[in-house]
C-alpha positions as CSV (number, residue, x, y, z in Angstrom):
1,M,0.0,0.0,0.0
2,F,1.2,3.5,-0.8
3,K,1.3,6.4,1.7
4,Y,-0.9,9.5,1.4
5,N,0.6,12.0,-1.1
6,Q,3.2,9.5,-2.2
7,K,4.4,10.0,-5.8
8,V,3.4,7.1,-8.0
9,V,3.5,6.3,-11.7
10,P,0.6,4.6,-13.4
11,I,1.8,1.8,-15.7
12,K,-1.7,0.8,-16.8
13,K,-5.3,1.6,-16.0
14,S,-7.6,-1.3,-15.2
15,V,-10.6,0.8,-13.9
16,Y,-13.2,2.6,-16.2
17,N,-10.8,3.6,-19.0
18,K,-7.4,3.2,-20.6
19,L,-4.4,5.1,-19.2
20,E,-4.0,7.2,-22.4
21,N,-7.6,8.5,-21.8
22,S,-7.0,9.5,-18.2
23,T,-7.5,13.2,-17.9
24,I,-5.6,13.3,-14.6
25,W,-2.6,11.5,-16.2
26,R,-2.7,13.8,-19.3
27,R,-2.9,16.9,-17.1
28,A,0.2,15.7,-15.1
29,K,2.1,15.1,-18.4
30,N,1.0,18.5,-19.7
31,E,2.5,20.0,-16.6
32,K,5.8,18.1,-17.3
33,Q,5.1,15.9,-14.2
34,D,6.0,12.2,-14.5
35,F,4.0,11.1,-11.5
36,L,0.7,11.3,-9.7
37,Y,0.0,11.7,-6.0
38,F,-1.7,8.8,-4.2
39,V,-4.6,10.3,-2.4
40,G,-6.4,7.3,-0.9
41,R,-9.0,4.7,-1.3
42,S,-12.1,5.3,-3.3
43,K,-15.2,5.9,-1.2
44,H,-17.3,3.8,-3.5
45,D,-15.1,0.7,-4.1
46,K,-12.6,-0.5,-1.5
47,N,-10.5,-2.1,-4.3
48,T,-9.8,1.1,-6.2
49,F,-7.5,3.9,-5.2
50,M,-7.6,7.6,-6.1
51,C,-4.6,9.4,-7.6
52,S,-4.4,13.1,-8.6
53,Y,-1.8,15.4,-10.3
54,L,-2.0,17.7,-7.2
55,P,-1.2,16.7,-3.6
56,D,-3.9,16.8,-1.0
57,C,-6.6,16.7,-3.7
58,E,-10.0,15.1,-3.0
59,S,-10.7,14.3,-6.7
60,G,-8.7,12.4,-9.2
61,D,-8.7,9.2,-11.2
62,L,-9.2,5.6,-10.0
63,F,-6.6,2.8,-10.3
64,L,-6.0,-0.6,-8.9
65,L,-2.9,-1.0,-6.7
66,S,-1.4,-3.2,-9.4
67,D,-1.7,-0.3,-11.9
68,L,0.7,1.8,-9.9
69,V,4.4,1.7,-9.1
70,P,6.4,4.0,-6.8
71,Y,8.0,7.1,-8.5
72,T,11.8,7.3,-8.1
73,E,13.3,10.7,-8.6
74,E,16.4,11.3,-10.8
75,P,19.6,11.9,-8.9
76,E,20.4,15.7,-8.5
77,E,23.5,15.5,-10.7
78,Q,21.4,14.3,-13.6
79,K,18.8,17.1,-13.1
80,K,21.3,19.9,-13.0
81,D,22.9,19.6,-16.4
82,T,20.4,19.0,-19.2
83,N,22.4,21.1,-21.8
84,L,23.6,19.5,-24.9
85,K,27.3,18.7,-24.7
86,V,29.4,19.0,-27.8
87,D,32.9,17.6,-27.8
88,E,34.1,19.7,-30.8
89,P,33.2,23.1,-32.1
90,F,30.8,23.2,-35.0
91,V,29.8,25.8,-37.6
92,L,26.3,27.0,-38.5
93,T,25.9,29.4,-41.3
94,F,23.2,32.1,-41.3
95,S,22.8,35.4,-43.1
96,I,22.3,38.6,-41.2
97,K,18.7,38.6,-42.4
98,E,18.2,35.1,-41.0
99,L,19.7,36.0,-37.7
100,N,17.4,39.1,-37.5
101,D,14.4,37.0,-38.3
102,M,15.4,34.6,-35.5
103,V,15.5,37.5,-33.1
104,K,12.1,38.8,-34.2
105,N,10.6,35.3,-33.8
106,G,12.0,34.8,-30.3
107,I,14.4,32.0,-31.3
108,L,17.4,34.2,-30.4
109,K,17.7,37.0,-28.0
110,E,19.3,40.4,-28.8
111,T,21.7,39.7,-26.0
112,D,22.9,36.3,-27.4
113,Q,26.6,36.4,-28.5
114,F,28.2,34.8,-31.5
115,I,31.6,34.6,-33.1
116,I,31.2,35.9,-36.7
117,Q,33.5,34.8,-39.5
118,R,33.2,36.1,-43.1
119,A,32.5,33.4,-45.6
């Protein structure tokens, strides 16, 4: 049995619908959250358990215990550095107009810095 507000991951959904149709699970995923909170036993069926994308929530979606596994968090060192690492320098070629368009469209910031080399 899970503890109240314990983070869990649904691996399937055996009650009422499929996992991909769970609005609670989709909401969590939209919030970039890879887990749900275990919020207790259903009031209507002692074999089903409620999970929500928010802690301390009185509503959610129903699952069997066998549908859920404990959530394990990534180690801190994996969370810190999510930037792409490149072993060797690389060259991208853009015209000034293309760079200006990237700034206008929010792809680049006016404060971004580059090394410019004439072609």
